[in-house]
C-alpha positions in Angstrom: 0.0 0.1 0.1 2.7 2.4 0.9 4.8 1.6 -2.2 1.7 2.0 -4.5 0.8 5.5 -2.7 4.3 6.7 -3.3 4.3 6.3 -7.0 1.1 8.0 -6.8 -1.3 4.9 -7.4 -4.4 3.6 -5.8 -4.9 -0.1 -4.4 -7.9 -2.0 -5.3 -8.7 -4.9 -3.0 -11.4 -7.3 -4.2 -12.9 -8.7 -1.2 -15.6 -11.2 0.2 -18.2 -9.0 1.9 -18.8 -11.6 4.9 -15.7 -11.8 7.1 -12.8 -10.9 4.6 -13.9 -7.2 4.3 -14.1 -6.7 8.1 -10.9 -8.4 8.5 -9.2 -6.1 6.0 -10.5 -3.1 7.7 -9.3 -4.2 11.0 -5.8 -4.8 9.6 -6.0 -1.5 7.9 -6.9 0.1 11.2 -3.7 -1.6 12.9 -1.5 -0.4 9.8 -2.8 3.1 10.1 -2.1 3.2 13.7 1.5 2.0 13.7 2.3 4.3 10.8 2.9 1.6 8.4 0.6 3.2 5.9 -0.1 6.9 5.3 -2.6 8.2 8.0 -4.1 10.7 5.1 -4.6 7.7 2.7 -8.6 7.7 1.9 -10.0 4.2 2.7 -13.2 3.2 1.0 -15.6 0.3 1.6 -17.8 0.0 -1.5 -20.0 -2.8 -0.7 -23.5 -2.3 0.8 -23.6 -6.0 2.0 -20.1 -5.6 3.8 -21.6 -2.6 5.7 -24.5 -4.5 6.5 -22.4 -7.4 7.9 -20.0 -4.7 9.8 -23.2 -3.4 11.6 -24.0 -6.9 12.6 -20.4 -7.3 13.9 -20.8 -4.2 15.9 -24.1 -5.3 17.3 -22.7 -8.4 18.9 -19.1 -7.4 20.3 -19.1 -10.3 23.0 -18.8 -12.6 20.0 -15.4 -11.1 18.9 -11.9 -11.1 20.5 -11.8 -7.3 20.0 -12.0 -4.7 22.3 -14.9 -2.3 22.2 -12.5 0.3 21.0 -11.3 -1.9 18.1 -14.7 -2.6 17.1 -15.6 0.8 16.8 -12.3 1.5 15.0 -13.0 -1.1 12.4 -16.4 0.7 11.5 -14.7 4.1 11.2 -11.3 3.2 9.3 -13.1 3.4 6.0 -15.4 5.6 4.2 -18.8 4.2 3.5 -19.9 4.1 -0.2 -23.6 3.2 -0.6 -25.0 4.4 -3.9 -24.0 3.4 -7.4 -23.3 7.3 -8.1 -20.9 7.3 -5.1 -19.1 4.2 -6.3 -18.6 5.7 -9.9 -17.4 8.9 -8.2 -14.3 7.0 -6.7 -13.2 6.4 -10.1 -13.0 10.0 -11.0 -10.3 10.8 -8.3 -6.8 11.1 -9.2 -5.5 10.8 -5.5 -4.0 7.6 -4.1 -6.6 5.6 -2.2 -7.6 2.1 -1.1 -10.9 0.6 -2.3 -12.3 -2.5 -0.8 -15.1 -3.8 -3.0 -16.9 -7.0 -3.9 -16.6 -9.6 -5.3 -13.5 -11.3 -3.9 -12.7 -13.2 -7.2 -13.8 -10.2 -9.2 -16.6 -12.5 -10.7 -19.2 -9.6 -10.3 -20.0 -6.6 -8.2 -18.7 -3.0 -7.9 -15.1 -4.0 -8.1 -15.5 -4.6 -11.8 -15.9 -0.9 -12.4 -12.8 -0.2 -10.4 -10.7 -2.6 -12.3 -11.9 -1.1 -15.5 -10.6 2.3 -14.2 -7.4 1.2 -12.3 -6.1 -2.1 -13.8 -4.6 -0.3 -17.1 -2.5 2.0 -15.1 0.9 0.7 -13.7 1.0 3.0 -10.8 -1.9 1.2 -9.2 -2.0 -2.2 -7.5 -4.6 -4.9 -7.7 -4.5 -6.7 -4.1 -6.4 -9.9 -4.0 -7.1 -11.0 -0.7 -7.6 -14.7 -0.6 -8.1 -18.0 -2.7 -9.0 -17.5 -6.5 -10.9 -20.3 -8.0 -9.9 -21.4 -11.5 -11.8 -19.8 -14.3 -12.3 -16.4 -12.5 -11.1 -13.1 -13.4 -9.0 -13.0 -10.2 -7.4 -16.3 -11.0 -6.5 -15.0 -14.6 -4.9 -11.7 -13.1 -3.0 -13.4 -10.3 -1.3 -15.8 -13.1 -0.4 -12.9 -15.2 -3.1 -12.2 -17.5 -2.5 -9.4 -19.9 -6.0 -8.4 -20.1 -9.3 -9.4 -18.8 -12.8 -9.1 -20.2 -15.3 -6.8 -18.2 -18.9 -5.9 -19.3 -18.1 -7.3 -22.7 -14.8 -5.4 -23.3 -11.1 -6.4 -22.9 -9.3 -4.4 -20.2 -5.6 -4.3 -20.2 -3.8 -5.4 -17.0 -0.8 -3.1 -16.3 -1.1 -2.6 -12.7 0.9 -4.6 -10.3 -1.1 -7.7 -9.1 -0.6 -9.4 -5.8 -2.3 -11.9 -3.8 -2.5 -12.3 0.1 -2.6 -15.9 0.2 -2.3 -15.9 4.0 -5.9 -14.7 4.7 -7.8 -17.9 4.0 -10.7 -18.4 6.3 -10.5 -21.9 5.9 -8.5 -24.4 8.3 -5.3 -25.8 7.1 -4.4 -29.4 7.1 -2.8 -29.3 10.5 -5.7 -27.5 12.1 -8.3 -30.1 10.5 -6.3 -33.0 12.0 -6.2 -31.3 15.4 -9.8 -30.8 15.3 -10.3 -34.3 14.4 -8.2 -35.7 17.1 -10.7 -34.1 19.6 -13.7 -36.3 18.5 -14.8 -38.7 21.2 -15.3 -41.7 18.8 -14.4 -42.4 15.3 -16.8 -41.5 12.5 -18.0 -44.4 10.2 -16.7 -42.7 7.2 -15.0 -39.3 6.3 -15.7 -37.4 3.0 -13.3 -34.5 1.8 -15.4 -32.4 -0.4 -13.5 -29.1 -0.5 -10.1 -28.1 -1.8 -8.1 -28.5 -4.9 -7.8 -32.4 -5.7 -4.1 -32.9 -4.8 -4.3 -31.2 -1.6 -7.6 -33.2 -0.7 -6.1 -36.4 -1.6 -2.9 -35.5 0.5 -5.2 -34.7 3.5 -7.1 -38.0 2.9 -3.9 -40.2 3.2 -2.8 -38.0 6.5 -6.3 -38.8 8.0 -6.1 -42.5 7.0 -2.6 -42.9 8.3 -3.1 -41.1 11.7 -6.4 -42.3 12.7 -7.0 -45.3 10.4 -10.4 -44.2 9.6 -12.2 -44.8 6.2 -11.6 -41.6 4.3 -12.3 -40.7 0.5 -12.4 -37.9 -1.9 -15.7 -38.3 -3.8 -15.6 -38.0 -7.6 -18.0 -35.6 -9.4 -21.5 -36.8 -9.1 -20.6 -39.8 -6.9 -23.4 -40.8 -4.6 -23.0 -42.3 -1.0 -25.6 -43.6 1.3 -25.0 -42.3 4.8 -28.1 -43.7 6.3 -28.0 -45.0 10.0 -28.6 -48.6 8.6 -25.9 -48.1 6.2 -23.4 -47.2 9.0 -24.6 -49.8 11.4 -24.1 -52.8 9.2 -21.2 -51.7 7.1 -23.2 -51.6 3.8 -21.2 -50.4 0.7 -22.4 -47.2 -0.6 -24.0 -47.1 -4.0 -22.2 -44.9 -6.4 -23.0 -43.4 -9.9 
């Protein structure tokens, strides 16, 4: 953020509205407080859904590990962008800024207008904030696409593109194994239905080796009978 602002550019952060946007605002609050990023740098949250979720966070402070002060700071670190006209007005400014907008993989939402405005300028940075699924604009940009199609037209990508891969909201393999180790009894079967194929298969092997449990990664359209009778009698699962 600091490097981008120093060269006169802006940072666009595609973000998920639930959870990720709030985490980003908290980190930006911390960075601003320590002087790591310029205190005068405007920060915009351009997502009505993210604002609604932030309000829900503030209504339930006891559910967080944040102090009351941190909760309030999270809500005030960014300027609220509500209407489409306010969103478009951001793109008219030539001053450095940080814009957080959905969607997190650039598959839709208000961030598309900001990408059209900021991606062609090498002074700017497009900073993705999590996993980018294959086939999304985010995945294409992270892997060096020279242009992406937005609203029927190709937009050149000359801005610096980065991805904060450490912000995943999912447990990693060690955390999942630690969670499974706390179970009072072994499950009849374990299905891994999320994650990249190679990573899922590696976790399957670790679960089988550590716990001796029946663990599998289902194939596309595969079916399994998980009825009580099937588990009790060890009946094989039908598949298609």
